C-alpha positions in Angstrom: 17.1 43.0 35.6 19.9 42.0 33.0 20.1 38.5 32.3 23.4 36.8 33.6 25.4 34.1 31.2 24.6 31.6 33.8 20.6 31.9 32.9 20.9 32.5 29.2 23.2 28.7 28.9 20.4 27.3 31.3 17.7 28.5 28.8 19.8 27.4 25.8 20.4 23.9 27.1 16.5 24.0 28.1 15.9 24.9 24.2 18.0 22.0 23.6 16.4 19.3 25.4 12.8 20.0 24.1 14.3 19.7 20.8 15.5 16.2 21.7 12.2 15.5 23.5 10.3 16.4 20.2 12.6 14.7 18.1 12.2 11.3 20.2 8.5 11.9 20.2 8.3 12.4 16.4 10.7 9.2 16.0 8.6 7.2 18.2 5.3 8.3 16.3 6.7 7.2 12.7 7.8 3.7 14.3 4.4 3.3 15.6 2.8 4.6 12.6 1.5 1.0 10.4 0.0 2.9 7.6 2.5 2.2 5.1 2.9 -1.6 6.0 -1.0 -1.5 5.5 -0.8 0.0 2.2 2.1 -2.5 1.4 -0.3 -5.7 2.3 -2.9 -4.2 0.1 -0.7 -3.8 -2.6 0.6 -7.8 -2.2 -2.8 -8.9 -2.4 -3.6 -7.2 -5.4 -0.7 -8.3 -6.8 -1.5 -12.2 -6.0 -4.9 -11.6 -7.1 -3.5 -10.8 -10.3 -1.9 -13.6 -10.6 -4.3 -15.7 -9.8 -6.4 -14.4 -12.1 -4.0 -14.4 -15.3 -3.2 -18.2 -14.7 -7.0 -18.8 -14.5 -7.1 -17.3 -18.1 -4.3 -18.7 -19.5 -5.6 -22.1 -18.1 -9.3 -21.9 -19.4 -8.6 -19.2 -22.4 -9.1 -22.2 -24.6 -12.1 -23.5 -23.5 -13.8 -20.4 -22.8 -12.9 -19.1 -26.6 -14.0 -22.5 -27.9 -17.5 -21.7 -25.9 -17.7 -18.4 -27.2 -17.3 -19.5 -30.6 -20.1 -22.4 -30.4 -22.5 -19.4 -29.4 -21.6 -17.5 -32.4 -21.9 -20.5 -34.5 -25.2 -21.1 -33.1 -26.2 -17.7 -33.5 -25.4 -17.6 -36.7 -27.0 -21.0 -37.9 -29.6 -21.9 -35.3 -30.7 -24.9 -37.4 -26.7 -26.5 -36.4 -27.2 -26.3 -32.5 
């Protein structure tokens, strides 16, 4: 039984519709996916923690250095402590 032109055109149009549906499902899945947003949030948290750590180190740096210096001097000459 040979296929006529109308059947061939119908099959081609059906195939295009399936492709469009597949593309829409892919686009919908991409738009619903939030894993990238989660990674960005984690990146922002790491950046914020780093900034806070740097500020604390610069603020308390001299006090920490002086404390280590005192400990070093006490270890070198225990009579001065």
